[in-house]
N, C-alpha and C positions, 0 to 999 in steps of 0.2 A: 822725581815722582816717588811718593811714599808708598808703603805696602797697601794701604786702603785704596789709594787711587789706582794702583796696579790691579787690585782685585776687581774694582768697578769696571776698569777698562776691559779686563778679561771677560767679565760677565757680559758686558754689552757686545763684545766681539762674538761670544757664543750666541747671544740673542739675535744678532744680525744674521748669523748663518743658520738659525733654526728654521725648521719647516713650518712651525706654528707661528701665528701672528703674535708679536710681542710689542706692547705699547706702554710707555710710562707717561705720567702727567704730574704736574705740581698741584698744590692745594688750591690753585685758582682754576683748575680744570684745563690748563693748557698742556698740549702734548709736548713732551720733552724728548721723546725718543720713539721711533717706529722702525721696525726692520722691513726688509724687502717683502717678506711674506705678508705683513700687514698691508703694505701698499697694494699688493696683488689682490688680497682678500677684499679690500674695501673699494678698489678701483681708483685710488689716488696715487700720485707719485709720493715718494718719501718727503720731498721738499714741501709738497702741499700739506702733508700731515703735520710736519714740524711747526709748532707754535699755534696750530689751530685748536679751537675749543673741542674738548672730547665729545661734546654733544653732536659733533659732526657724524659720528658713527652710531648714535643712539636714535631709535625711531622717535618721532616727534611726540607721540602719545605717552612715551615713557620718560621724557626729559625732566619733567617736574619732579617726579619721584627720584630720579637719578641724582639731580642736583641736591635734593633734600638729604639723600643718603650721604653724598660727599660732604655736605656741611656738618652732619652729625659726626662723621669720622674726623673732620678737621677740629672739632671740639673735644676730641679724645673720648667720645661716647662709644660704648661697646658696639661692635659690628658683627652681624651674623654671617657676613660675606667673606671676611678676611680669612684666607687660608683654605677656603672651601671651593669645590668645583660645582658650579650650578649651570643650568641652561638659561640663556637669555636670548632675546631677539635683537639682532644687530641690523644696521642700515648701510647699504652700499651707496656709492656716488650717484647711481642712477635712480635712487629712491627705493630700490628693491630691498625687501627684508628677508632675513634668513635666520634659522636657529643656530646658535653658537654655543659651544662649551666654553665656559668662562671661569678663570681662576684669578682671584684678586689677592694681591699682597700689598703691605704698607711698610714704609720705613722712614726714618728721618736722617737727613744729612745736613750739610752746612746751609743748604738753601731752604730747609724746612721739611714739611711733610711731603712725601712722594708716594705715588700709587703706581703699581705695575700690574698689568693684565696680560694673561696668555689666553688667546682665543683660537678656536678651531671650528671651522664650518662643519656642522653635523647634519646638513640637509639630506644627504644620502641615507644616514641612519634613520632620520625621522621618516623619510619616504618609505624605507623598508619596514619600519615599525607600523606605519599607517597601513601599508599593504598587508602586514600580518594581522592587524586588527580587522581590516576589510575581509580577509580570508576567514577569520574566526567568527565573524558576525554576518557574513553574506553568502548566499548561494552562488557557487562559481558559475553555474550555467546561465542563470537568469539575472544575476545581480541584485535580486531581491534580498531583504533580510532573511536570515535563516532562523531556525527554531530558537536557538539560544538568544539571539538578538530580539526576537519577537517576545519571548517570555520575559526578558529583562524590561522591555518597554511596557508590557502589560502589567507586570508587577508594580512598576513605578506609578502607573495610572490608578491601579487599585489602591496603592498605599496613599495616594492623594485623596481617596474617598470618592472618586468619580464613578458614576453609574456608566457602565460601558458595555457595548455589545461585541460579541465574538462570533464569527462565522467560520466553520470548517468546510472546505470544498474538496470534493474528490471527482475527478473527471470520469465521465461515462463514455466508453468507446475508445479510450486512449490506447489500450493494449492492442487493438486492431490496427491502429496507426503504426505502431512499432513493428507488429508482425507482418504487415503488408508492405510498408514502405521503408522500413529500416530505422535504426535508432537515430541516425543523423536527422531524418525528417521529423521524428518524434521530438528531438531536441529543438528543432526550429519551431515546432508548434508551441512548446513550452515557453520559448523565448518570446514568441509573438503574444502569447497570453500574458506574460509578465508585463508587457507594455499596455495591453488593452484593459486588463482588469482594473488598474487604478483609474483609468479614464472613465470606466463605466460607473464607478462609485464616487468619484470626486477626490479632491486633494486631501481631505481629512482622513480618508481611509488609509490604514497602514497594512500593506500586504506582506506576506512572507511565503516562501516555499519551504515546506517541511521535508520534501524529498519525493521522488517518483512523480506522481501526478496529483499530489496533495498540496493544497494551498490553505492559508489561514488569513483572516482579516480582523483587524481591530477597528471598530466603528465608535469613535468617541461620542458621537451625537445620536447613538442608537441605544439609549438606556431603557427603552420600553419595548415590549413585544411587537407592537404595531410597526414601529419604525424599523426594527430589525427585520421583520417579515417583509416590509416594503423594499429594503435593500436586497434581500434574498430574491425577491420577485424580479427586481431589476436585472440581477445576474442570470436568472433562469430565462428571462426574455432575451437577453443578449446572446445566450448560448443557443437559443432556438434558431438563430440565423446561421447560415453556413459560414465556416471559418476559412478564409482564403490565405494560404501560406505558400508563397512562391507560385508554382504552376498547379498546385493541388488545392482541391476544395474538400474540406472535412465537415462532417456532421457530428459534432461532439455534443454531449450533454454534461450536466453537472448535478451531483447530489450534494445537498447543503444541510448542515446542522447548525443550530444557533443556540447560544446561551447568553445570559446577561449577568454581569458581575456588579457588585459583590453578592447579590442575592443568590445566584446559582453557582457561586465559586468565589471564595475570598482570596485565592491565590491563582497565579497564572496556570499552574499545573492542574488545579481542580477545574477551573473555568474551561480550559482547552479540552480536558478530558470529558466534561459534560457535553460540550459542543460536538465532540467527536462521537459520543454515543448517539446523539441526535442524528448526525450524518450517517452513522451505521444503520439507524432505523430507516432513514430515507432510502438507503441502498436496498434494505430488505423489502421495502414496500413497493419496489418497482423502479427505483432510480429516477433521475431527472425531476426531483422535487425537493421541497424544503420541509424540514421537521424541526420544531422547537423543543428544547430539552424539557423532559418531564421526569420527576423523581423515579417514577416506575421504570424508566429505562435503566437506571442504575441497578434496581432490583433484578431486572431481566438479565443484566450483565453478570451479576453475581450468580444467578441461576445457571447461566451458560458456563461460567468458569467452573462451578461445582459439577455440572454435567460433564464437562471435559475431563475433569479429574476422575470422576467415577468411570467414565469410558476407558480411561487409561488403566484403572484398576481392573475393570471387567476384562480387558484384553489380557492383562498379566495373569489373572486368576482363572481364565477359561470360562467366563460366565455366559458367553454367547452360545446359542444352540440353533439348530436348524429344524424347522417344522416343514412338512411336505403336504402340498395341496394336490389332490388328484386331477389329472387331465384325462378326459374320456372321449371315446368315439361316440358321437351323438346318436348314430343309428343303432348301436348295439349296447351302449352304456359301459363297454369294456374300458378298464383303466389302461391307458396307453403311455402315460408319462406322469411325472411329478414335477412341480415347481418348488424348488428349495427356497424357503422364506426365512429371513433372519429374525431371531427372537433373542431377548436378553433376560436370562434368568437372574433377576436382581436379588441379592441376598436379603434385602429388607422389603422391597416393594413387590416381590413376586415376578411373574412373567410379564414382560413389557413388550408391546407391539412396536413396530418400526416408527409409527407416528409420534412416539414419545421421544425417540433418540436419534432417528436416522439423519435428520437435518444437521444435528450436532456432529454426528460421526463423519458426514460427507466432507467437512472441511477440517477434520481432525488429522494431525500428523500420522495417526495410526490407521487411517482409512485404508491405505494400501495393504497393510498387514492383515487387517480383518478381511479385506477382499480376497487375498491369497488363501486365507483359512477357509472361507466359504467354498471356493473352488475345490480345495483339497478335500474338505469334509463331504461335499456333495459327491465327488468322484468315489471316495471311499465307501459311502453308503450305497451308491448304485451297485458297486461290485459286491458288497456284503449281501444285498437283497438277492442278487443273481446267484451267489454262492449258496444261499439258503433255499434255493429252488423256486423263487418267484420268477414270473415271466419277465423278459427283457422290456425295459421301460426307458423312455427318453428322460434324462434329468435336466431340467431347466434351472439356470443359475443367473441371477441378476448381477450385472457388472456395475461397478462404481466408476465414477469419472477418474478417480485416482488410479485405478488399474489401467485405464486407457492412456492417461497422461504419462504413465511410467515409461512407455515405449518398449516394454518387454512382454506385452500381453501374449503374443504368439508362443514365445518360448516358455512363459510361465504355465500356460494351459497345456502345452505339449509335455512339459515335465510332469505335471500332475497326472495326465492320462497315462504316461509311461510308468510312473511310479505305482499307480494302482491297477495297471493293466486293463484300463477301460477303453473300449472301442470309441474312436472320435465321433462316430455316428450316434452314439448314445448320449452325447452331451450337447446341450443347446444353451447358447449365451444370449441373454436378453439385454437389449440396449434401450435406453430411454431417449426421448427427444433432446434432452440436454446434451447427451453424448453425441447424437447425430449432428446437432448444430455446431458443435465445438471442435470436431475432429479435423485434422489437416491430412494431407496426402500420406504422410508417414504413418499416421494412425490407421488410415484406410488400408495401407499395405499389411498391417498386422492382421486385420480382419480377413483380407484376401488370402493370406497364408493359411489361416485357420479354416476358411471355407474350402480351400483346395484339399486340406487334410480330411475333410468330411465333417467338421464340427458345424452344428446348426447355429444360425444367427437369427434371432427373432426381434422384430421391432415392437416394443411394448407400448401399449396405449396409443396405437396409431390413430391419427385423425383428431387428436385433442388439442394440438398446438400449432406452431408456426412452420414445422417442417414441411417442405413442399414435396410434391410427387416426384421431383427430380431425385430425392433421397433414395427412392426405390431403385433408381438406376445406378446411383453412386455406390450404394452399399451392396455387398454380396449377401443378400438376405435369403433365408429359407422359409420364414414364416412371418405373418402379420398377426398381431394380437389386438382384437377389437376391445376398446376400453369399456369397462363396466358401466360407465355413465350412459353410453348409447344403448346398452342391453337393458338397463333398468327400465327405461321408458319406451322400450321397443314396441310394446302393445298399445300404447296410448298416444305417442307422439309420431306423427307421420314423418317429421323431419329426421328424427332419430332412425326410424325404419329405413328411410332413404339413404342415410349415411351408411348404415350397416350393409344394406344391399350393395351399395357402390363399392365398399371395401372388399366385400366377398367377391364381387365381380372382378375387381382389379386383381386381387390375389389369384383367382382361378385363371384369369387370362394370361398372367405373366409367370404362371407355374409356381406360385408360392402357396404353402399351406396357410390356412386361416383358422384361428382359434378365438372363440368368444369368451370373455371373462365375465364373471358376475352373474351367471345363470342361476336363477332361484326358483323358477317355476317350469312346469311341463309345457305350458303355453309358449313360453319364451323358447324353449328347446325346439318345439315343433315349428315355430316361425323361422328359426335359424336354419333348421334342416330344409325347410321349404325354399329358403334363399340360397341354399347351396353350401352353407357352412357345415363342415364335417366334424369339427372338434370343439370342445368347450370345457370350461371349469367354473366352479361356483359352489355355493352352499347346497345346491340341489344334489350334488355328488359327494360333498364332504368339505369341511373346512380344513385348514392347515393343521396337521397332526404331527406329534413326535414320531420318530422313525418306527418304533415298535407298533404303535397303534395304526400307522399307515400300512404296515405290512399285514396287520390283521384285516384292515379294510380290503386290501387287495385279495386276500384269501377268501373273504366273504363274497366278494364280487365274482371270483372264479367258481365258488360253490354254486352261486345262483345261476351262472352260465351253464354249469354242468346239469343242474336240475332242469333248466329251461331246454337244454338239448335233449 
């Protein structure tokens, strides 16, 4: 045996022992060598492989191209495969196919042209890669496409020039599901909806979950407003029915915004953003409805963003001020208290009332900071008036939802009282119906602590909304405030008069003080006194004033009392 034969023999010995599949064939495509790993990989014995056509391990749909490639190499034409590692599909004895890493080599010996291939099954690698792709493009909880996948599909359809509709969905009432039944139940609700949503709109609709309780839909056949609105109506109708999940029944709603591309967005980002603006408008207008994108919505967004930036600047520059509206004893006209009302001394627009900025401030990250400042400033001013010789007066302060949600209300107020050495009985915290309806037991405990310390708690605008009479029992209240809307028509509308009379009666019967807001005439004052209401505020006694002018009003009132006495 010469050296070349020894080398070949040694090489085949190594190939036989290799863990990778190794196969050689001649220029006719007949297998001339196969190791044990190849036999295991393809499901044949070594003897069955030897002499068989190499097509045995090539999927049928690839055989023609495989044979053509072999023929080109036999004619000494350049090959892009030789010496390179590529991925191919291979075929097992049972007909099953699998991805294989494939490296081809060629040489010539005394028998002519020879081919050698090293193969390795990479099914596990591909499965892992597919899993990673799945994770990158799909929501783990619901299995729906995620935002990245959704945007990619939407951009492709827009690039193709298709008119296409997009809906953005945000669930109404989902937070209550999580809060009441826990996140596992909330997850089950989302998983159920991930199955039902596509069924409601048909197979052409492409759904995605963007996170939380927000979903998105591509509607390829909804390139006009009427069709898009019809699809949104279908969803609204579906959500009107109770949702059964396990042993629970939920009454959820959905707010929907829609936009049509490319007219209302030439890119996925723009189209989704515009649909999202429309959805936000649906939320603002009462939820459980559909709104179609209008360009004015973007202008409104820019205005909101500008307002948020200005509010941040106002907080940093100390542009907020408090004005104080007098509260009086109706029988004597004596000023017994003041309600601290927030104003914004804008550097360019002058003094701004809350109607201009309060709704923007309420959901601003700095709402809590401003709320803390209001309590601090009101307490400081109450003490300053007392130190200046003015009579003791209750200071009313409107709370924000952010202050209640923070969970530190009792300690924050106690710290302010202690810092300014103000008696707890001289401070009254005013809560709105929004706060009353949203508090949980932990929040109520904060109010109970303050009530035990002597701080007053007033229910502002009582009787105007959905808060039930049970709220009077739940909350440790000290006062009811009759909304100005009832007082305004007190003399002309018997229904308003009946409501005012009922509120006064309820307050007196359960030991709560009652104060009427918005009193503008002596006739209104007289009717309220007749009904048993003892306190009031309104333009009849004075509008909200800066601290110095309020102090002057108090002194003028005292002077009149002395003259009358």
